[in-house]
N, C-alpha and C positions, 0 to 999 in steps of 0.2 A: 504494500500500500504506500502511495506517495501523497504527500500533502504540501501545498503551497500556502504559506501564511503571510499576509501583508500586514504592515503596520506603518504608522506615520501620517495618516490622513488627519484632517481637521478643518477648522475654520480660520481663515486668514484674510487680512485686508488686501485690496489690490496693491500690487507692488511688492508684496511680501514673498516669503520663501517657505517651502516645505520640502522635507526629504522623506521619500517613501522607501521602504525596505520590503523585500520578499524573500523568505527563506524556504528552500525545498528540503524536505526530510522524508525518511522512509527507505523503501527498498530501491536504492539508486545505484546504478553502475556508472553512468555518466550523464551529464547535463549538456545538451547542445545549446541552441539558441534560446535566450531568455528575453522577455519583452514585457512592455506595459501597454495596455489598452485602456480606453475610457468610454463611458457611456453616459451621456447627458440625458435628462428627462425628454422623452419623445423623439430621441435620435437613435441611430444605429451605433453599435459599438465600433470604435475606430482604433486603429493602431496609432500609438503615440511614439514609441521608439522600441528598437530591439538591438541586442548585442549578441554577437556570435561567441562561441567558446574561445575563439582566437582574439576577440576584442574588437572586431569590426562593428561599427555602429551605423544606425540609420534612424532618421527622425522625420516625423510628419512636419510639413512645411510651417505650420503655425507655431510650432514650439522650437524651431531651430534658433540657436543663440540664447535661448532662455532655459531649456531643460538639458540635463546631462545624465545619460545612463551609464552605469558602471557595474562591475560585478566582482565578487570575491569567489573565485573558483574553489578554493579550499573549503569554503563554508557553504557552497551552493546557494549563494545569496546574490540578488540583483538589487540595485538601488536606482532611484530616480530623484535627482536633485532638481527642484523646480524653483526657479527664480523669476522675478518680475511677473508674478502671477496676475492674471486678468480674470474678470468675472466670467468670461466665456470658457475658462479652464475648469469651471465647476462641473463636476461629474463624479461618478463612481469609477475608481481606477482599479483595474484588474491586472494581476500578474499572470503571465503565461510562460510555460517552459516546455521544451521538447526533451523528454527524459527517456533514457534507455535503462531498463531494469536488468538485473543480473540474469534473468531467464529469457530475455527477448533480444533479438538482434536489431530490432527496429525501434526508432523513437516514437513515443506517444505524447500527445499534447495534454498537458495538465493546466488547470486554472485555479487561481485562488478565489476566495469568496468576495473579494472587493473591499476597498476602503474609500470612504466618502471624502472628497475634497471640495470645500466650499470657499469661494472667493467673493468677498463682499466689496461693493463699490464705494 
């Protein structure tokens, strides 16, 4: 069994910062790409950023220059540093990871339960 547990969400004023964390635990052989998605009320879930096991990153256009994704491979943890937050960043943020278990050759996608980020104007 694999679990992804997010932390670090909350309420912040526009222009402020938050740091999200997501730790993967359980029956893990290796963790490939890890990422963050978000879903605002009435909208579809969208990719915010992802980072490969080798450290390559990719960002959604609206967060480029404001958000930074990083990871600690030894702890199977991914982070999202969010600066210069805007009210339109308000959403539930979900962690996602492609994980290979010791008994499987192929990665499977796992999701966290989400953490609320609210940015007030």
